[in-house]
C-alpha positions as CSV (number, residue, x, y, z in Angstrom):
1,M,-36.6,-82.6,-6.6
2,L,-37.0,-81.2,-10.1
3,T,-36.3,-77.4,-10.3
4,K,-37.3,-75.4,-13.3
5,T,-35.5,-72.3,-14.7
6,K,-36.3,-69.4,-16.9
7,A,-34.0,-67.7,-19.4
8,T,-33.2,-64.2,-18.3
9,E,-30.1,-63.2,-20.3
10,L,-28.4,-63.9,-23.6
11,G,-24.9,-63.2,-24.7
12,I,-24.9,-64.0,-28.4
13,Y,-21.7,-64.5,-30.3
14,R,-21.3,-64.9,-34.1
15,R,-21.6,-68.7,-33.9
16,S,-22.9,-69.5,-30.4
17,A,-24.5,-68.0,-27.3
18,T,-24.2,-68.0,-23.6
19,V,-27.6,-68.5,-22.0
20,T,-28.2,-67.4,-18.4
21,R,-31.2,-68.8,-16.6
22,E,-32.7,-68.2,-13.1
23,G,-34.5,-70.5,-10.7
24,E,-35.2,-71.2,-7.0
25,A,-34.6,-74.3,-5.0
26,A,-36.4,-75.2,-1.7
27,L,-33.6,-76.6,0.4
28,T,-33.6,-78.2,3.9
29,E,-30.7,-78.2,6.3
30,G,-28.1,-80.7,5.4
31,R,-27.9,-82.7,2.2
32,N,-30.2,-82.0,-0.8
33,V,-30.3,-83.6,-4.2
34,I,-31.9,-81.4,-6.8
35,Y,-32.4,-81.8,-10.6
36,V,-32.1,-78.5,-12.5
37,S,-33.9,-78.3,-15.9
38,G,-33.5,-75.7,-18.6
39,M,-30.6,-76.9,-20.8
40,T,-31.6,-77.8,-24.4
41,N,-30.5,-80.7,-26.5
42,T,-28.4,-78.4,-28.7
43,A,-26.5,-77.0,-25.7
44,N,-22.9,-77.8,-25.0
45,S,-23.4,-80.0,-22.0
46,G,-19.8,-79.6,-20.8
47,S,-20.1,-75.9,-20.5
48,F,-22.6,-75.4,-17.7
49,R,-22.0,-73.4,-14.6
50,L,-24.3,-73.4,-11.6
51,K,-24.2,-70.5,-9.2
52,F,-25.7,-70.4,-5.7
53,P,-25.4,-67.9,-2.8
54,E,-22.4,-68.2,-0.5
55,G,-22.8,-70.8,2.2
56,I,-24.2,-73.5,-0.1
57,R,-21.7,-76.2,-1.0
58,A,-21.7,-78.8,-3.7
59,S,-20.3,-82.3,-3.5
60,N,-21.4,-83.6,-6.9
61,L,-22.5,-82.0,-10.2
62,Q,-23.3,-84.1,-13.3
63,I,-25.5,-84.3,-16.4
64,V,-28.2,-87.0,-16.2
65,K,-31.3,-88.0,-18.2
66,A,-34.8,-88.0,-16.8
67,E,-35.2,-91.7,-17.6
68,D,-32.2,-92.5,-15.4
69,I,-33.7,-90.9,-12.3
70,E,-35.3,-93.4,-9.9
71,G,-38.9,-92.4,-9.0
72,F,-38.9,-89.5,-11.5
73,E,-42.6,-88.7,-12.4
74,K,-42.9,-88.1,-16.0
75,Q,-45.5,-85.5,-16.9
76,S,-45.9,-87.0,-20.3
77,K,-47.2,-90.3,-18.8
78,A,-50.1,-88.5,-17.0
79,I,-50.9,-86.5,-20.1
80,G,-50.9,-89.6,-22.3
81,E,-53.3,-91.4,-19.9
82,R,-55.6,-88.4,-20.0
83,I,-55.5,-88.4,-23.9
84,A,-56.4,-92.1,-23.9
85,E,-59.3,-91.4,-21.5
86,I,-60.6,-88.7,-23.8
87,D,-60.4,-91.0,-26.9
88,Y,-62.5,-93.5,-25.0
89,R,-65.1,-90.9,-24.1
90,I,-65.2,-89.6,-27.7
91,E,-65.8,-93.1,-29.0
92,T,-68.5,-93.7,-26.4
93,C,-70.3,-90.5,-27.4
94,K,-70.2,-91.6,-31.0
95,I,-71.7,-95.0,-30.1
96,M,-74.4,-93.4,-28.0
97,G,-75.3,-91.1,-31.0
98,E,-75.6,-94.1,-33.3
99,L,-77.8,-96.0,-30.7
100,R,-80.1,-93.1,-30.3
101,K,-80.5,-92.9,-34.1
102,T,-81.2,-96.6,-34.3
103,N,-83.7,-96.5,-31.4
104,G,-85.6,-93.7,-33.2
105,D,-86.6,-96.2,-36.0
106,F,-90.0,-97.5,-34.8
107,T,-90.7,-99.6,-38.0
108,G,-92.3,-102.9,-37.0
109,R,-92.4,-102.0,-33.3
110,S,-96.1,-102.1,-32.3
111,E,-95.4,-102.2,-28.6
112,V,-94.4,-98.5,-28.5
113,S,-97.4,-96.2,-28.5
114,V,-97.7,-93.2,-30.9
115,E,-97.4,-90.8,-28.0
116,E,-94.1,-92.4,-26.8
117,Q,-92.7,-92.4,-30.4
118,E,-93.5,-88.7,-30.8
119,K,-92.0,-87.9,-27.4
120,Y,-88.7,-89.8,-28.3
121,I,-88.5,-88.1,-31.8
122,D,-89.0,-84.7,-30.3
123,A,-86.2,-85.2,-27.8
124,L,-83.8,-86.9,-30.2
125,P,-82.3,-83.7,-31.9
126,E,-81.4,-82.1,-28.6
127,Q,-79.8,-85.3,-27.4
128,L,-77.8,-85.7,-30.6
129,L,-76.7,-82.0,-30.4
130,S,-75.6,-82.5,-26.8
131,L,-73.5,-85.5,-27.8
132,H,-72.0,-83.5,-30.7
133,R,-71.0,-80.7,-28.3
134,Q,-69.4,-83.1,-25.9
135,I,-67.4,-84.6,-28.7
136,E,-66.3,-81.2,-29.9
137,E,-65.2,-80.1,-26.3
138,L,-63.3,-83.4,-25.9
139,Q,-61.5,-83.0,-29.3
140,N,-60.5,-79.4,-28.3
141,E,-59.2,-80.6,-25.0
142,R,-57.3,-83.4,-26.8
143,K,-55.6,-80.8,-29.1
144,E,-54.4,-78.8,-26.1
145,L,-53.2,-82.0,-24.4
146,E,-51.3,-83.0,-27.6
147,E,-49.4,-79.7,-27.4
148,K,-48.7,-80.2,-23.7
149,L,-47.5,-83.8,-24.5
150,K,-45.2,-82.5,-27.2
151,R,-43.6,-79.9,-24.8
152,A,-43.5,-82.5,-21.9
153,L,-41.7,-85.0,-24.1
154,D,-39.3,-82.3,-25.3
155,E,-38.5,-81.3,-21.7
156,E,-38.1,-84.9,-20.5
157,G,-35.7,-85.6,-23.4
158,R,-33.5,-82.7,-22.4
159,P,-30.4,-83.1,-20.1
160,L,-30.8,-82.4,-16.4
161,I,-28.1,-81.2,-14.0
162,M,-28.0,-83.3,-10.8
163,A,-26.6,-81.2,-8.0
164,D,-25.8,-82.8,-4.6
165,I,-25.6,-79.8,-2.3
166,T,-25.5,-79.0,1.4
167,A,-27.3,-76.1,3.0
168,A,-26.7,-74.6,6.4
169,G,-30.4,-74.3,7.1
170,D,-33.9,-74.4,5.6
171,M,-34.2,-71.8,2.9
172,T,-35.5,-71.0,-0.6
173,A,-32.3,-70.3,-2.5
174,P,-32.1,-68.4,-5.8
175,F,-29.6,-69.8,-8.3
176,V,-28.2,-69.1,-11.8
177,L,-27.5,-71.6,-14.5
178,Q,-25.3,-70.7,-17.5
179,Y,-24.4,-72.8,-20.5
180,E,-23.2,-72.4,-24.1
181,E,-26.0,-72.8,-26.7
182,T,-24.6,-74.0,-30.0
183,A,-27.8,-73.4,-32.1
184,C,-27.7,-69.7,-31.9
185,S,-25.9,-67.0,-33.9
186,W,-26.2,-63.5,-35.3
187,S,-25.0,-61.7,-38.4
188,P,-24.7,-57.9,-39.1
189,E,-26.8,-56.2,-41.8
190,Y,-26.8,-52.5,-42.8
191,E,-29.3,-50.1,-44.1
192,V,-27.7,-47.2,-46.0
193,R,-29.9,-44.2,-46.9
194,F,-28.9,-41.5,-49.4
195,S,-30.9,-38.2,-49.3
196,N,-28.9,-35.9,-51.6
197,E,-25.3,-35.0,-52.5
198,A,-25.1,-32.4,-49.8
199,E,-25.9,-34.7,-46.9
200,P,-23.8,-37.6,-45.4
201,L,-25.0,-41.2,-45.7
202,E,-27.4,-42.3,-42.9
203,V,-26.3,-45.8,-41.8
204,S,-28.1,-48.2,-39.5
205,M,-26.3,-51.4,-38.3
206,K,-28.8,-54.2,-37.6
207,A,-28.4,-57.7,-36.3
208,R,-30.3,-60.8,-37.6
209,I,-30.5,-63.3,-34.7
210,R,-31.1,-66.9,-35.5
211,Q,-31.6,-69.8,-33.1
212,S,-33.0,-73.3,-33.5
213,S,-32.8,-74.6,-29.9
214,G,-36.5,-75.5,-29.9
215,E,-37.2,-73.0,-27.1
216,N,-38.6,-69.5,-27.3
217,W,-36.7,-67.0,-25.1
218,T,-39.1,-64.3,-24.0
219,Q,-38.3,-61.0,-22.3
220,V,-34.5,-61.6,-21.9
221,K,-31.7,-59.1,-21.6
222,T,-29.6,-59.6,-24.8
223,T,-26.0,-58.6,-25.6
224,L,-24.4,-59.3,-29.0
225,Y,-20.7,-59.8,-29.4
226,T,-18.7,-59.3,-32.7
227,G,-16.5,-62.4,-32.1
228,N,-16.5,-65.8,-30.5
229,P,-15.4,-66.9,-27.0
230,S,-13.2,-69.7,-28.2
231,V,-11.0,-67.7,-30.6
232,S,-7.3,-68.0,-30.0
233,Q,-7.5,-69.9,-26.7
234,D,-4.2,-71.6,-27.5
235,L,-1.0,-69.6,-27.8
236,P,1.0,-70.2,-31.0
237,E,4.3,-72.0,-30.5
238,I,7.2,-72.1,-32.9
239,Q,8.5,-75.6,-33.5
240,P,12.1,-76.3,-34.3
241,E,13.1,-76.7,-38.0
242,Q,15.8,-79.0,-39.0
243,V,18.0,-79.0,-42.1
244,S,20.4,-81.7,-43.4
245,I,22.2,-82.9,-46.5
246,Y,20.1,-85.2,-48.7
247,E,21.7,-88.6,-49.2
248,P,20.0,-91.0,-51.6
249,P,19.5,-94.5,-50.1
250,A,21.6,-97.4,-51.4
251,A,19.9,-99.7,-53.9
252,D,19.9,-102.7,-51.7
253,R,18.2,-100.7,-48.9
254,A,15.5,-99.1,-51.1
255,A,12.8,-101.7,-50.4
256,K,13.4,-101.5,-46.6
257,M,13.3,-97.7,-46.7
258,R,10.0,-97.7,-48.6
259,A,8.4,-100.1,-46.2
260,A,9.7,-98.2,-43.2
261,D,8.5,-94.9,-44.7
262,V,4.9,-96.3,-45.1
263,T,4.8,-97.6,-41.5
264,G,6.6,-94.6,-40.0
265,S,4.3,-92.1,-41.9
266,A,1.2,-93.7,-40.5
267,M,2.6,-93.7,-36.9
268,L,3.9,-90.1,-37.3
269,G,0.5,-88.9,-38.6
270,A,-1.2,-90.4,-35.6
271,A,1.3,-88.9,-33.2
272,A,1.5,-85.5,-34.7
273,M,-2.2,-85.0,-35.1
274,P,-3.3,-82.7,-32.3
275,A,-6.4,-83.5,-30.3
276,P,-9.3,-81.2,-31.3
277,A,-9.8,-78.4,-28.7
278,S,-13.2,-78.0,-27.2
279,P,-14.8,-74.7,-28.2
280,M,-15.5,-74.1,-24.5
281,A,-12.3,-75.5,-23.1
282,G,-11.5,-74.2,-19.6
283,M,-15.1,-73.3,-18.7
284,M,-15.4,-76.4,-16.5
285,S,-12.7,-74.9,-14.2
286,M,-15.0,-72.0,-13.6
287,M,-17.8,-74.3,-12.3
288,Q,-17.6,-73.3,-8.7
289,M,-20.0,-71.8,-6.2
290,V,-19.8,-68.0,-6.3
291,N,-21.7,-65.3,-4.6
292,L,-24.5,-64.1,-6.8
293,Q,-24.3,-60.4,-6.6
294,T,-27.2,-59.6,-9.0
295,A,-29.9,-61.5,-10.8
296,Q,-28.0,-61.1,-14.1
297,A,-24.5,-62.2,-15.1
298,E,-21.8,-59.7,-15.8
299,V,-20.9,-58.8,-19.3
300,D,-17.2,-59.1,-20.0
301,E,-15.7,-56.4,-22.3
302,A,-12.9,-58.2,-24.1
303,D,-10.2,-56.4,-26.1
304,T,-10.8,-58.5,-29.2
305,M,-14.5,-58.0,-29.7
306,T,-17.2,-55.4,-29.3
307,A,-20.4,-55.9,-27.2
308,F,-23.8,-54.5,-28.1
309,T,-26.3,-54.6,-25.3
310,L,-29.8,-54.3,-26.7
311,P,-32.1,-51.9,-24.9
312,G,-35.0,-53.3,-22.8
313,L,-35.9,-57.0,-22.8
314,K,-36.2,-58.9,-26.1
315,D,-38.1,-62.0,-27.4
316,V,-35.9,-64.4,-29.4
317,F,-38.0,-67.0,-31.0
318,S,-36.8,-70.4,-32.2
319,D,-36.8,-71.5,-35.9
320,T,-37.6,-68.1,-37.3
321,D,-35.6,-65.6,-39.5
322,G,-37.4,-62.5,-38.2
323,N,-35.4,-61.8,-35.0
324,M,-34.0,-58.4,-36.0
325,A,-32.4,-55.8,-33.7
326,L,-31.1,-52.3,-34.3
327,L,-27.6,-51.9,-32.9
328,Q,-26.6,-48.4,-33.8
329,S,-27.1,-45.5,-36.3
330,F,-24.5,-43.1,-37.5
331,Q,-23.7,-40.7,-40.3
332,V,-20.8,-41.3,-42.8
333,P,-19.3,-38.4,-44.7
334,A,-19.0,-39.3,-48.4
335,K,-17.9,-37.8,-51.7
336,Y,-20.6,-38.6,-54.3
337,Q,-19.8,-39.3,-57.9
338,I,-21.2,-41.1,-60.9
339,L,-18.9,-43.9,-61.9
340,A,-19.0,-45.3,-65.5
341,V,-16.9,-47.9,-67.3
342,P,-18.1,-47.7,-70.9
343,K,-15.8,-50.5,-71.9
344,L,-18.0,-52.8,-69.9
345,S,-21.3,-51.0,-69.6
346,C,-22.9,-47.8,-70.9
347,K,-24.7,-47.2,-67.6
348,G,-23.6,-44.8,-64.9
349,Y,-23.7,-45.7,-61.1
350,L,-24.1,-43.3,-58.2
351,T,-21.2,-44.0,-55.8
352,A,-20.1,-42.8,-52.4
353,E,-16.4,-42.5,-51.8
354,I,-15.9,-43.2,-48.1
355,T,-12.8,-43.0,-45.9
356,A,-12.3,-46.6,-44.5
357,S,-11.7,-45.3,-40.9
358,E,-15.2,-43.7,-41.0
359,W,-16.7,-47.1,-41.2
360,P,-15.2,-49.1,-38.3
361,L,-17.6,-52.0,-38.5
362,P,-17.5,-55.6,-39.8
363,S,-18.1,-56.4,-43.4
364,A,-21.7,-57.3,-44.2
365,N,-24.5,-56.9,-46.8
366,A,-26.2,-53.5,-47.0
367,K,-29.7,-52.6,-48.2
368,I,-29.5,-49.3,-50.1
369,Y,-32.3,-46.7,-50.0
370,I,-32.4,-43.7,-52.3
371,K,-34.8,-41.1,-50.7
372,D,-36.7,-43.9,-48.9
373,T,-36.9,-46.0,-52.0
374,F,-35.2,-49.4,-52.0
375,A,-32.5,-49.5,-54.6
376,G,-30.8,-52.8,-54.1
377,E,-28.3,-54.7,-52.0
378,V,-24.5,-54.6,-52.0
379,H,-21.7,-56.0,-49.9
380,V,-19.8,-53.5,-47.7
381,D,-16.2,-54.3,-46.9
382,A,-14.6,-51.2,-45.5
383,D,-11.5,-52.7,-43.9
384,T,-9.4,-53.0,-47.1
385,E,-5.7,-52.0,-47.6
386,K,-6.8,-48.7,-49.2
387,E,-7.6,-45.6,-47.3
388,T,-10.9,-45.1,-49.2
389,F,-13.5,-47.4,-50.7
390,R,-16.5,-46.9,-53.0
391,L,-20.0,-47.9,-52.1
392,S,-22.5,-48.4,-55.0
393,L,-25.8,-46.6,-54.4
394,G,-27.5,-47.8,-57.6
395,Q,-27.9,-46.9,-61.3
396,D,-28.1,-43.2,-62.3
397,E,-30.3,-42.3,-65.3
398,R,-29.2,-38.7,-65.6
399,L,-26.3,-39.4,-67.9
400,S,-26.2,-40.8,-71.4
401,I,-22.9,-42.6,-72.1
402,N,-21.6,-44.6,-75.0
403,K,-18.2,-45.7,-76.5
404,T,-17.2,-46.1,-80.1
405,E,-14.0,-48.0,-80.9
406,F,-12.0,-47.3,-84.1
407,P,-10.8,-50.2,-86.3
408,P,-7.2,-51.0,-85.4
409,R,-4.5,-49.9,-87.9
410,T,-1.5,-52.2,-88.3
411,S,1.8,-51.3,-90.0
412,E,5.4,-52.7,-90.2
413,A,8.6,-50.8,-89.6
414,F,11.2,-52.7,-91.6
415,L,14.3,-51.0,-90.1
416,K,13.2,-51.9,-86.6
417,N,11.8,-55.3,-87.6
418,Q,8.7,-54.4,-85.7
419,K,4.9,-54.4,-86.1
420,K,2.9,-51.5,-84.9
421,Q,-0.8,-51.3,-84.3
422,V,-2.8,-48.2,-83.4
423,R,-6.0,-48.6,-81.5
424,G,-8.5,-46.2,-79.9
425,G,-12.0,-44.9,-79.6
426,V,-14.1,-42.1,-78.3
427,I,-16.4,-41.9,-75.3
428,R,-19.4,-39.6,-75.6
429,L,-21.4,-38.5,-72.7
430,S,-24.4,-36.2,-72.3
431,N,-26.0,-34.7,-69.2
432,S,-29.8,-34.5,-69.6
433,S,-30.5,-33.2,-66.1
434,S,-30.7,-29.6,-64.9
435,E,-27.7,-29.9,-62.4
436,T,-24.0,-30.4,-62.6
437,I,-23.0,-34.0,-62.0
438,P,-19.5,-35.0,-60.7
439,L,-18.4,-37.9,-62.8
440,V,-15.6,-40.5,-62.9
441,I,-15.0,-42.3,-66.2
442,R,-12.7,-45.3,-66.4
443,D,-11.2,-47.1,-69.4
444,Q,-8.2,-49.3,-70.0
445,I,-5.3,-50.0,-72.2
446,P,-3.3,-53.3,-72.2
447,V,-0.3,-53.9,-69.9
448,S,2.8,-55.4,-71.4
449,T,4.2,-58.5,-69.6
450,D,7.1,-58.9,-72.2
451,A,10.0,-56.5,-72.7
452,S,9.7,-56.9,-76.5
453,I,6.2,-55.5,-76.4
454,T,5.7,-51.8,-76.1
455,V,2.4,-50.1,-75.2
456,E,2.4,-46.3,-75.6
457,L,-0.5,-44.0,-74.7
458,T,-0.8,-41.4,-77.4
459,E,-4.0,-39.5,-76.4
460,A,-6.2,-39.6,-73.3
461,S,-8.0,-36.2,-73.2
462,G,-6.5,-35.4,-69.8
463,G,-7.1,-38.8,-68.3
464,V,-4.7,-40.2,-65.7
465,L,-3.0,-43.5,-66.4
466,D,-2.2,-46.2,-63.8
467,K,0.8,-47.9,-65.3
468,E,0.4,-51.1,-63.2
469,T,-3.2,-51.8,-64.2
470,G,-3.5,-49.9,-67.5
471,I,-6.6,-48.1,-66.1
472,I,-7.2,-44.6,-67.2
473,S,-9.5,-42.4,-65.1
474,W,-11.2,-39.1,-65.8
475,E,-12.7,-36.9,-63.1
476,L,-15.2,-34.5,-64.7
477,R,-18.1,-32.3,-63.9
478,A,-20.8,-32.9,-66.5
479,E,-22.6,-29.6,-67.1
480,P,-26.4,-29.6,-67.5
481,G,-27.6,-29.9,-71.0
482,K,-24.2,-30.3,-72.5
483,S,-22.3,-33.2,-74.2
484,E,-18.6,-34.0,-74.1
485,E,-16.2,-36.3,-75.9
486,L,-13.1,-38.1,-74.5
487,K,-10.7,-39.4,-77.0
488,L,-8.4,-42.4,-76.2
489,S,-5.7,-43.8,-78.5
490,Y,-2.6,-46.0,-77.9
491,S,-0.1,-48.0,-79.9
492,L,1.2,-51.5,-79.6
493,S,4.7,-52.5,-81.0
494,W,6.1,-56.0,-81.1
495,P,8.5,-58.1,-83.2
496,K,7.0,-58.9,-86.5
497,D,8.0,-62.5,-86.4
498,K,6.1,-63.0,-83.2
499,K,2.3,-63.5,-82.7
500,L,0.6,-61.1,-80.2
501,V,-1.4,-62.9,-77.5
502,E,-3.9,-60.9,-75.5
503,R,-5.7,-62.1,-72.4
504,K,-7.5,-60.6,-69.4
505,A,-5.8,-60.9,-66.1
506,P,-7.7,-63.1,-63.5
507,R,-9.3,-60.2,-61.5
508,V,-10.3,-62.3,-58.5
509,V,-6.9,-64.0,-58.2
510,A,-5.0,-60.8,-58.5
511,T,-7.2,-59.2,-55.8
512,S,-6.7,-62.3,-53.6
513,L,-2.9,-62.2,-54.1
514,R,-2.8,-58.7,-52.9
515,L,-5.2,-58.9,-49.9
516,L,-5.4,-62.6,-49.0
517,K,-5.4,-63.4,-45.3
518,F,-6.8,-66.3,-43.4
519,C,-9.1,-66.3,-40.3
520,P,-7.2,-67.8,-37.3
521,E,-10.4,-69.4,-36.1
522,C,-12.1,-71.1,-39.1
523,G,-9.3,-70.8,-41.7
524,A,-11.5,-69.0,-44.3
525,P,-9.9,-66.5,-46.7
526,V,-10.6,-62.9,-45.6
527,T,-10.0,-59.4,-47.0
528,S,-11.0,-57.4,-44.0
529,R,-10.5,-57.3,-40.2
530,Y,-13.6,-59.4,-39.4
531,C,-14.2,-62.8,-41.0
532,S,-17.4,-62.9,-43.0
533,I,-17.9,-66.6,-42.1
534,C,-17.5,-66.8,-38.3
535,G,-17.1,-63.1,-37.4
536,G,-13.6,-63.6,-35.8
537,D,-11.3,-60.6,-35.5
538,C,-8.4,-61.3,-37.9
539,I,-6.2,-58.3,-36.9
540,A,-6.0,-58.6,-33.2
541,K,-4.8,-62.2,-33.3
């Protein structure tokens, strides 16, 4: 007996989903063999759980194919036969139309009277039109059957669950099927809206749900989880470390040692390589008959992930990128400033300085809106090692900024056997707006990596120097309609018999060295709590 199911609930993780389906089975007293459909070809077949009411016992549960079931009636066979019949009827109608046209040619046929010829010719258009309509109806029916055949072949190619169960009496028993769907995932996205400097940022966290199971899930309860169910299922174990004195092998034993090393390494590699753990290991132990309290599965609130249960029932369609859901909206207090780095660009950027604890969400891309106008997209990673982070809100046109560098002046100090070079420049800025603008200007001087090289800041117009990075920062308030100049000068001293080499530090490498961590699930490098690749929680592990 084939029993169909309908998806009613989804628990979607960052890289998979738990699908809950419901169905009913007509059981008779004693032994029953039923075949439960609903699992997809992309499902983890070893993860299924079948739940029946108390009093129903199972003696055998296994995955089978429709073609292996004796006496299984394939719907696709009947549909295929109907399509063949329609093709025959279409061809017959076409032949009948050609015959009627041929019979309408009375050239050389003296046995047919003029009255009979006129009667035939008058009736011919209606007869041909009737045949055309029949062909059109048959072709439309054929299209519908082709869609049904496609769905039938898809369903017949999916795995079935054979359940050998025993019932205490005749009944129609509701049941629940759960399994892991591997072709489903979700990723967070943000919308950040800026109104004015006096208001906090309006932030909306959304989810983009993707699935390619080949099945559309309609009107299902949907819960999104920030992690994955298989994260850290195995506890870490410390292995013993051994230390010994190195003794080089004797010359006459070197060849044997090399041969033994090659053979032993291969055997050791095979023995030491751990077997890959199944993503849903341990779920088969849960495959037992339990009392179905409600029509929906319980949502487990784990300590290592956050669950978002979407309101109402949702449609999650296959092979589309448009499954979007709003998770939550909130306000984030921010300190707004214009940030400019004239050394790299003469443009100013509106930024929001945010306390990292005010944004307790995973890293993701964010669409920025300035007063309901789309301003671009940035990546938000709030969980850094710093207490605050800056979020770019787009280019600001209110300030005019430029930098002029002075030609370097080099001189020699004979008594100290040193060369000295003076460098510098001036940054000019002008506020063309009618309001005061808070502003941060950043520039840079070199950082010495050699004790024989001395870098000395001689003028900075009140800027603050970070000695580790050489970055100088000015926090200003640009008054409306006014201009301002910031002077920067510094000196370099080094032995005159040496050549000065200047190079930029590898910015990405330096950042990675300071913040580099690895996701315990997928091994990807991360700089925040949540892995941007798999969504795993990298702090709680």
